[in-house]
PyMOL Python script that loads the backbone (N, CA, C, O; Angstrom):
from pymol import cmd

cmd.read_pdbstr("""\
ATOM      1  N   UNK A   1       0.790  -1.130  -0.076  1.00  0.00           N
ATOM      2  CA  UNK A   1       0.030  -0.047   0.035  1.00  0.00           C
ATOM      3  C   UNK A   1       0.924   1.259  -0.047  1.00  0.00           C
ATOM      4  O   UNK A   1       1.973   1.309   0.596  1.00  0.00           O
ATOM      5  N   UNK A   2       0.542   2.223  -0.770  1.00  0.00           N
ATOM      6  CA  UNK A   2       1.272   3.406  -0.934  1.00  0.00           C
ATOM      7  C   UNK A   2       0.454   4.595  -0.281  1.00  0.00           C
ATOM      8  O   UNK A   2      -0.697   4.875  -0.616  1.00  0.00           O
ATOM      9  N   UNK A   3       1.177   5.258   0.681  1.00  0.00           N
ATOM     10  CA  UNK A   3       0.515   6.445   1.223  1.00  0.00           C
ATOM     11  C   UNK A   3       1.176   7.753   0.671  1.00  0.00           C
ATOM     12  O   UNK A   3       2.392   7.945   0.687  1.00  0.00           O
ATOM     13  N   UNK A   4       0.224   8.657   0.167  1.00  0.00           N
ATOM     14  CA  UNK A   4       0.726   9.884  -0.324  1.00  0.00           C
ATOM     15  C   UNK A   4       1.265  10.753   0.781  1.00  0.00           C
ATOM     16  O   UNK A   4       0.775  10.696   1.909  1.00  0.00           O
ATOM     17  N   UNK A   5       2.270  11.563   0.478  1.00  0.00           N
ATOM     18  CA  UNK A   5       2.810  12.513   1.463  1.00  0.00           C
ATOM     19  C   UNK A   5       1.734  13.538   1.800  1.00  0.00           C
ATOM     20  O   UNK A   5       1.103  14.031   0.866  1.00  0.00           O
ATOM     21  N   UNK A   6       1.481  13.887   3.004  1.00  0.00           N
ATOM     22  CA  UNK A   6       0.569  14.927   3.422  1.00  0.00           C
ATOM     23  C   UNK A   6       1.274  15.979   4.245  1.00  0.00           C
ATOM     24  O   UNK A   6       2.379  15.775   4.747  1.00  0.00           O
ATOM     25  N   UNK A   7       0.607  17.106   4.370  1.00  0.00           N
ATOM     26  CA  UNK A   7       1.190  18.154   5.296  1.00  0.00           C
ATOM     27  C   UNK A   7      -0.136  19.014   5.636  1.00  0.00           C
ATOM     28  O   UNK A   7      -1.109  19.140   4.892  1.00  0.00           O
ATOM     29  N   UNK A   8       0.036  19.589   6.943  1.00  0.00           N
ATOM     30  CA  UNK A   8      -0.994  20.625   7.233  1.00  0.00           C
ATOM     31  C   UNK A   8      -0.756  21.858   6.508  1.00  0.00           C
ATOM     32  O   UNK A   8       0.396  22.263   6.356  1.00  0.00           O
ATOM     33  N   UNK A   9      -1.808  22.517   6.026  1.00  0.00           N
ATOM     34  CA  UNK A   9      -1.786  23.758   5.368  1.00  0.00           C
ATOM     35  C   UNK A   9      -2.188  24.881   6.332  1.00  0.00           C
ATOM     36  O   UNK A   9      -3.298  24.842   6.863  1.00  0.00           O
ATOM     37  N   UNK A  10      -1.317  25.897   6.584  1.00  0.00           N
ATOM     38  CA  UNK A  10      -1.754  26.914   7.479  1.00  0.00           C
ATOM     39  C   UNK A  10      -2.750  27.900   6.812  1.00  0.00           C
ATOM     40  O   UNK A  10      -3.472  28.649   7.470  1.00  0.00           O
ATOM     41  N   UNK A  11      -2.735  27.843   5.462  1.00  0.00           N
ATOM     42  CA  UNK A  11      -3.710  28.828   4.837  1.00  0.00           C
ATOM     43  C   UNK A  11      -5.131  28.321   4.838  1.00  0.00           C
ATOM     44  O   UNK A  11      -6.054  29.033   5.234  1.00  0.00           O
ATOM     45  N   UNK A  12      -5.303  27.134   4.410  1.00  0.00           N
ATOM     46  CA  UNK A  12      -6.692  26.539   4.374  1.00  0.00           C
ATOM     47  C   UNK A  12      -7.035  25.767   5.628  1.00  0.00           C
ATOM     48  O   UNK A  12      -8.217  25.492   5.835  1.00  0.00           O
ATOM     49  N   UNK A  13      -6.118  25.404   6.463  1.00  0.00           N
ATOM     50  CA  UNK A  13      -6.400  24.828   7.695  1.00  0.00           C
ATOM     51  C   UNK A  13      -6.694  23.302   7.623  1.00  0.00           C
ATOM     52  O   UNK A  13      -7.207  22.700   8.566  1.00  0.00           O
ATOM     53  N   UNK A  14      -6.345  22.720   6.468  1.00  0.00           N
ATOM     54  CA  UNK A  14      -6.642  21.246   6.211  1.00  0.00           C
ATOM     55  C   UNK A  14      -5.284  20.600   5.888  1.00  0.00           C
ATOM     56  O   UNK A  14      -4.249  21.226   5.661  1.00  0.00           O
ATOM     57  N   UNK A  15      -5.425  19.272   5.899  1.00  0.00           N
ATOM     58  CA  UNK A  15      -4.305  18.423   5.459  1.00  0.00           C
ATOM     59  C   UNK A  15      -4.352  18.385   3.915  1.00  0.00           C
ATOM     60  O   UNK A  15      -5.430  18.197   3.351  1.00  0.00           O
ATOM     61  N   UNK A  16      -3.214  18.560   3.224  1.00  0.00           N
ATOM     62  CA  UNK A  16      -3.206  18.550   1.778  1.00  0.00           C
ATOM     63  C   UNK A  16      -2.252  17.411   1.336  1.00  0.00           C
ATOM     64  O   UNK A  16      -1.268  17.087   2.000  1.00  0.00           O
ATOM     65  N   UNK A  17      -2.614  16.824   0.164  1.00  0.00           N
ATOM     66  CA  UNK A  17      -1.702  15.857  -0.436  1.00  0.00           C
ATOM     67  C   UNK A  17      -0.579  16.591  -1.209  1.00  0.00           C
ATOM     68  O   UNK A  17      -0.810  17.589  -1.892  1.00  0.00           O
ATOM     69  N   UNK A  18       0.567  16.079  -1.075  1.00  0.00           N
ATOM     70  CA  UNK A  18       1.788  16.718  -1.722  1.00  0.00           C
ATOM     71  C   UNK A  18       2.107  16.105  -2.997  1.00  0.00           C
ATOM     72  O   UNK A  18       2.999  16.590  -3.694  1.00  0.00           O
ATOM     73  N   UNK A  19       1.415  15.014  -3.387  1.00  0.00           N
ATOM     74  CA  UNK A  19       1.738  14.278  -4.725  1.00  0.00           C
ATOM     75  C   UNK A  19       0.859  14.844  -5.790  1.00  0.00           C
ATOM     76  O   UNK A  19       0.521  14.082  -6.696  1.00  0.00           O
ATOM     77  N   UNK A  20       0.457  16.047  -5.800  1.00  0.00           N
ATOM     78  CA  UNK A  20      -0.197  16.707  -6.810  1.00  0.00           C
ATOM     79  C   UNK A  20       0.502  18.116  -7.057  1.00  0.00           C
ATOM     80  O   UNK A  20       1.457  18.448  -6.355  1.00  0.00           O
ATOM     81  N   UNK A  21       0.056  18.863  -7.973  1.00  0.00           N
ATOM     82  CA  UNK A  21       0.564  20.104  -8.290  1.00  0.00           C
ATOM     83  C   UNK A  21      -0.027  21.279  -7.436  1.00  0.00           C
ATOM     84  O   UNK A  21      -1.136  21.183  -6.911  1.00  0.00           O
ATOM     85  N   UNK A  22       0.715  22.322  -7.329  1.00  0.00           N
ATOM     86  CA  UNK A  22       0.161  23.478  -6.531  1.00  0.00           C
ATOM     87  C   UNK A  22      -1.186  23.918  -7.105  1.00  0.00           C
ATOM     88  O   UNK A  22      -2.091  24.190  -6.317  1.00  0.00           O
ATOM     89  N   UNK A  23      -1.380  24.007  -8.415  1.00  0.00           N
ATOM     90  CA  UNK A  23      -2.531  24.440  -8.999  1.00  0.00           C
ATOM     91  C   UNK A  23      -3.733  23.411  -8.638  1.00  0.00           C
ATOM     92  O   UNK A  23      -4.839  23.862  -8.341  1.00  0.00           O
ATOM     93  N   UNK A  24      -3.504  22.130  -8.670  1.00  0.00           N
ATOM     94  CA  UNK A  24      -4.590  21.198  -8.250  1.00  0.00           C
ATOM     95  C   UNK A  24      -4.948  21.372  -6.919  1.00  0.00           C
ATOM     96  O   UNK A  24      -6.132  21.329  -6.585  1.00  0.00           O
ATOM     97  N   UNK A  25      -3.980  21.579  -6.063  1.00  0.00           N
ATOM     98  CA  UNK A  25      -4.271  21.802  -4.621  1.00  0.00           C
ATOM     99  C   UNK A  25      -5.093  23.076  -4.366  1.00  0.00           C
ATOM    100  O   UNK A  25      -6.044  23.110  -3.585  1.00  0.00           O
ATOM    101  N   UNK A  26      -4.640  24.152  -5.109  1.00  0.00           N
ATOM    102  CA  UNK A  26      -5.360  25.395  -4.969  1.00  0.00           C
ATOM    103  C   UNK A  26      -6.877  25.298  -5.391  1.00  0.00           C
ATOM    104  O   UNK A  26      -7.758  25.875  -4.753  1.00  0.00           O
ATOM    105  N   UNK A  27      -7.128  24.510  -6.539  1.00  0.00           N
ATOM    106  CA  UNK A  27      -8.517  24.297  -7.011  1.00  0.00           C
ATOM    107  C   UNK A  27      -9.277  23.517  -5.905  1.00  0.00           C
ATOM    108  O   UNK A  27     -10.411  23.875  -5.590  1.00  0.00           O
ATOM    109  N   UNK A  28      -8.700  22.504  -5.337  1.00  0.00           N
ATOM    110  CA  UNK A  28      -9.333  21.594  -4.346  1.00  0.00           C
ATOM    111  C   UNK A  28      -9.653  22.305  -3.120  1.00  0.00           C
ATOM    112  O   UNK A  28     -10.693  22.040  -2.516  1.00  0.00           O
ATOM    113  N   UNK A  29      -8.771  23.262  -2.671  1.00  0.00           N
ATOM    114  CA  UNK A  29      -8.972  23.989  -1.390  1.00  0.00           C
ATOM    115  C   UNK A  29      -9.411  25.383  -1.523  1.00  0.00           C
ATOM    116  O   UNK A  29      -9.459  26.144  -0.556  1.00  0.00           O
ATOM    117  N   UNK A  30      -9.751  25.738  -2.791  1.00  0.00           N
ATOM    118  CA  UNK A  30     -10.304  27.053  -3.080  1.00  0.00           C
ATOM    119  C   UNK A  30      -9.415  28.282  -2.627  1.00  0.00           C
ATOM    120  O   UNK A  30      -9.845  29.284  -2.056  1.00  0.00           O
ATOM    121  N   UNK A  31      -8.125  28.038  -2.974  1.00  0.00           N
ATOM    122  CA  UNK A  31      -7.208  29.245  -2.837  1.00  0.00           C
ATOM    123  C   UNK A  31      -7.218  30.033  -4.069  1.00  0.00           C
ATOM    124  O   UNK A  31      -7.222  29.541  -5.197  1.00  0.00           O
ATOM    125  N   UNK A  32      -7.222  31.321  -3.787  1.00  0.00           N
ATOM    126  CA  UNK A  32      -7.248  32.242  -4.888  1.00  0.00           C
ATOM    127  C   UNK A  32      -5.898  32.349  -5.625  1.00  0.00           C
ATOM    128  O   UNK A  32      -4.870  31.948  -5.078  1.00  0.00           O
ATOM    129  N   UNK A  33      -5.892  32.870  -6.825  1.00  0.00           N
ATOM    130  CA  UNK A  33      -4.677  32.860  -7.620  1.00  0.00           C
ATOM    131  C   UNK A  33      -3.594  33.783  -7.050  1.00  0.00           C
ATOM    132  O   UNK A  33      -2.430  33.632  -7.419  1.00  0.00           O
ATOM    133  N   UNK A  34      -3.929  34.738  -6.163  1.00  0.00           N
ATOM    134  CA  UNK A  34      -2.945  35.510  -5.504  1.00  0.00           C
ATOM    135  C   UNK A  34      -2.562  35.039  -4.158  1.00  0.00           C
ATOM    136  O   UNK A  34      -1.775  35.732  -3.513  1.00  0.00           O
ATOM    137  N   UNK A  35      -3.052  33.874  -3.628  1.00  0.00           N
ATOM    138  CA  UNK A  35      -2.665  33.373  -2.375  1.00  0.00           C
ATOM    139  C   UNK A  35      -1.202  32.818  -2.382  1.00  0.00           C
ATOM    140  O   UNK A  35      -0.856  31.949  -3.182  1.00  0.00           O
ATOM    141  N   UNK A  36      -0.406  33.334  -1.502  1.00  0.00           N
ATOM    142  CA  UNK A  36       0.973  32.775  -1.368  1.00  0.00           C
ATOM    143  C   UNK A  36       0.954  31.396  -0.698  1.00  0.00           C
ATOM    144  O   UNK A  36       0.454  31.242   0.416  1.00  0.00           O
ATOM    145  N   UNK A  37       1.487  30.436  -1.372  1.00  0.00           N
ATOM    146  CA  UNK A  37       1.375  29.097  -0.903  1.00  0.00           C
ATOM    147  C   UNK A  37       2.641  28.742  -0.026  1.00  0.00           C
ATOM    148  O   UNK A  37       3.738  28.648  -0.577  1.00  0.00           O
ATOM    149  N   UNK A  38       2.505  28.551   1.296  1.00  0.00           N
ATOM    150  CA  UNK A  38       3.708  28.147   2.149  1.00  0.00           C
ATOM    151  C   UNK A  38       4.151  26.721   1.866  1.00  0.00           C
ATOM    152  O   UNK A  38       5.172  26.305   2.413  1.00  0.00           O
ATOM    153  N   UNK A  39       3.511  26.012   1.118  1.00  0.00           N
ATOM    154  CA  UNK A  39       3.853  24.542   0.767  1.00  0.00           C
ATOM    155  C   UNK A  39       4.387  24.428  -0.619  1.00  0.00           C
ATOM    156  O   UNK A  39       4.705  23.328  -1.071  1.00  0.00           O
ATOM    157  N   UNK A  40       4.498  25.535  -1.313  1.00  0.00           N
ATOM    158  CA  UNK A  40       4.818  25.408  -2.754  1.00  0.00           C
ATOM    159  C   UNK A  40       5.970  24.585  -3.169  1.00  0.00           C
ATOM    160  O   UNK A  40       5.901  23.899  -4.188  1.00  0.00           O
ATOM    161  N   UNK A  41       7.076  24.622  -2.394  1.00  0.00           N
ATOM    162  CA  UNK A  41       8.270  23.840  -2.734  1.00  0.00           C
ATOM    163  C   UNK A  41       8.053  22.335  -2.555  1.00  0.00           C
ATOM    164  O   UNK A  41       8.866  21.559  -3.058  1.00  0.00           O
ATOM    165  N   UNK A  42       7.031  21.896  -1.886  1.00  0.00           N
ATOM    166  CA  UNK A  42       6.821  20.428  -1.599  1.00  0.00           C
ATOM    167  C   UNK A  42       5.914  19.768  -2.641  1.00  0.00           C
ATOM    168  O   UNK A  42       5.755  18.549  -2.564  1.00  0.00           O
ATOM    169  N   UNK A  43       5.322  20.445  -3.584  1.00  0.00           N
ATOM    170  CA  UNK A  43       4.415  19.861  -4.534  1.00  0.00           C
ATOM    171  C   UNK A  43       5.275  19.152  -5.590  1.00  0.00           C
ATOM    172  O   UNK A  43       6.467  19.412  -5.748  1.00  0.00           O
ATOM    173  N   UNK A  44       4.576  18.212  -6.323  1.00  0.00           N
ATOM    174  CA  UNK A  44       5.450  17.498  -7.372  1.00  0.00           C
ATOM    175  C   UNK A  44       5.862  18.431  -8.445  1.00  0.00           C
ATOM    176  O   UNK A  44       6.991  18.324  -8.923  1.00  0.00           O
ATOM    177  N   UNK A  45       4.995  19.386  -8.883  1.00  0.00           N
ATOM    178  CA  UNK A  45       5.332  20.327  -9.876  1.00  0.00           C
ATOM    179  C   UNK A  45       5.011  19.875 -11.318  1.00  0.00           C
ATOM    180  O   UNK A  45       5.110  20.707 -12.220  1.00  0.00           O
ATOM    181  N   UNK A  46       4.642  18.645 -11.581  1.00  0.00           N
ATOM    182  CA  UNK A  46       4.322  18.267 -12.991  1.00  0.00           C
ATOM    183  C   UNK A  46       2.777  18.129 -13.014  1.00  0.00           C
ATOM    184  O   UNK A  46       2.169  17.359 -12.270  1.00  0.00           O
ATOM    185  N   UNK A  47       2.219  18.901 -13.887  1.00  0.00           N
ATOM    186  CA  UNK A  47       0.690  18.858 -14.198  1.00  0.00           C
ATOM    187  C   UNK A  47       0.438  17.948 -15.324  1.00  0.00           C
ATOM    188  O   UNK A  47       0.540  18.427 -16.453  1.00  0.00           O
ATOM    189  N   UNK A  48       0.137  16.753 -15.198  1.00  0.00           N
ATOM    190  CA  UNK A  48      -0.116  15.789 -16.268  1.00  0.00           C
ATOM    191  C   UNK A  48      -1.460  15.962 -16.975  1.00  0.00           C
ATOM    192  O   UNK A  48      -1.800  15.193 -17.875  1.00  0.00           O
ATOM    193  N   UNK A  49      -2.225  16.984 -16.559  1.00  0.00           N
ATOM    194  CA  UNK A  49      -3.478  17.273 -17.242  1.00  0.00           C
ATOM    195  C   UNK A  49      -3.252  18.216 -18.386  1.00  0.00           C
ATOM    196  O   UNK A  49      -4.173  18.403 -19.180  1.00  0.00           O
ATOM    197  N   UNK A  50      -2.143  18.802 -18.529  1.00  0.00           N
ATOM    198  CA  UNK A  50      -1.816  19.743 -19.727  1.00  0.00           C
ATOM    199  C   UNK A  50      -0.590  19.158 -20.523  1.00  0.00           C
ATOM    200  O   UNK A  50       0.274  18.451 -20.006  1.00  0.00           O
ATOM    201  N   UNK A  51      -0.618  19.527 -21.802  1.00  0.00           N
ATOM    202  CA  UNK A  51       0.485  19.090 -22.651  1.00  0.00           C
ATOM    203  C   UNK A  51       1.907  19.552 -22.182  1.00  0.00           C
ATOM    204  O   UNK A  51       2.139  20.744 -21.978  1.00  0.00           O
ATOM    205  N   UNK A  52       2.778  18.650 -22.030  1.00  0.00           N
ATOM    206  CA  UNK A  52       4.068  18.982 -21.522  1.00  0.00           C
ATOM    207  C   UNK A  52       4.981  19.390 -22.750  1.00  0.00           C
ATOM    208  O   UNK A  52       4.838  18.840 -23.842  1.00  0.00           O
ATOM    209  N   UNK A  53       5.928  20.380 -22.525  1.00  0.00           N
ATOM    210  CA  UNK A  53       6.768  20.695 -23.672  1.00  0.00           C
ATOM    211  C   UNK A  53       7.496  19.590 -24.403  1.00  0.00           C
ATOM    212  O   UNK A  53       7.623  19.727 -25.620  1.00  0.00           O
ATOM    213  N   UNK A  54       7.973  18.552 -23.840  1.00  0.00           N
ATOM    214  CA  UNK A  54       8.661  17.545 -24.442  1.00  0.00           C
ATOM    215  C   UNK A  54       7.856  16.690 -25.376  1.00  0.00           C
ATOM    216  O   UNK A  54       8.359  16.003 -26.265  1.00  0.00           O
ATOM    217  N   UNK A  55       6.475  16.784 -25.098  1.00  0.00           N
ATOM    218  CA  UNK A  55       5.554  16.122 -26.055  1.00  0.00           C
ATOM    219  C   UNK A  55       5.597  16.599 -27.436  1.00  0.00           C
ATOM    220  O   UNK A  55       5.218  15.881 -28.362  1.00  0.00           O
ATOM    221  N   UNK A  56       6.056  17.817 -27.615  1.00  0.00           N
ATOM    222  CA  UNK A  56       6.119  18.427 -28.897  1.00  0.00           C
ATOM    223  C   UNK A  56       7.263  17.610 -29.823  1.00  0.00           C
ATOM    224  O   UNK A  56       7.203  17.653 -31.051  1.00  0.00           O
ATOM    225  N   UNK A  57       8.189  16.949 -29.196  1.00  0.00           N
ATOM    226  CA  UNK A  57       9.244  16.264 -29.884  1.00  0.00           C
ATOM    227  C   UNK A  57       8.864  14.788 -30.170  1.00  0.00           C
ATOM    228  O   UNK A  57       9.639  14.081 -30.814  1.00  0.00           O
ATOM    229  N   UNK A  58       7.746  14.335 -29.728  1.00  0.00           N
ATOM    230  CA  UNK A  58       7.268  12.912 -29.830  1.00  0.00           C
ATOM    231  C   UNK A  58       7.308  12.402 -31.189  1.00  0.00           C
ATOM    232  O   UNK A  58       7.792  11.295 -31.425  1.00  0.00           O
ATOM    233  N   UNK A  59       6.802  13.184 -32.140  1.00  0.00           N
ATOM    234  CA  UNK A  59       6.699  12.831 -33.589  1.00  0.00           C
ATOM    235  C   UNK A  59       7.963  13.218 -34.438  1.00  0.00           C
ATOM    236  O   UNK A  59       8.003  12.952 -35.640  1.00  0.00           O
ATOM    237  N   UNK A  60       8.908  13.798 -33.845  1.00  0.00           N
ATOM    238  CA  UNK A  60      10.161  14.229 -34.477  1.00  0.00           C
ATOM    239  C   UNK A  60      11.233  13.130 -34.421  1.00  0.00           C
ATOM    240  O   UNK A  60      12.249  13.223 -35.109  1.00  0.00           O
ATOM    241  N   UNK A  61      11.019  12.140 -33.643  1.00  0.00           N
ATOM    242  CA  UNK A  61      12.099  11.032 -33.516  1.00  0.00           C
ATOM    243  C   UNK A  61      12.967  11.311 -32.380  1.00  0.00           C
ATOM    244  O   UNK A  61      14.003  10.651 -32.298  1.00  0.00           O
ATOM    245  N   UNK A  62      12.699  12.223 -31.453  1.00  0.00           N
ATOM    246  CA  UNK A  62      13.630  12.345 -30.256  1.00  0.00           C
ATOM    247  C   UNK A  62      13.044  11.632 -29.126  1.00  0.00           C
ATOM    248  O   UNK A  62      13.631  11.600 -28.044  1.00  0.00           O
TER     249      UNK A  62
END
""", "prot")
cmd.dss("prot")
cmd.show_as("cartoon", "prot")
cmd.util.cbc("prot")
cmd.orient("prot")
């Protein structure tokens, strides 16, 4: 069984999962776009719901 890393968030007052992106967490916990995130450095940082830059090279043989 795998347990996701969690941390208490002083902004929303809830436990948040750190195996997501900051944007996903902000949507889930209703943080505004101007909210300074104290946990920013702990998120995974890769948003798989959007096209990643390296996907542009997929059809070029790289």
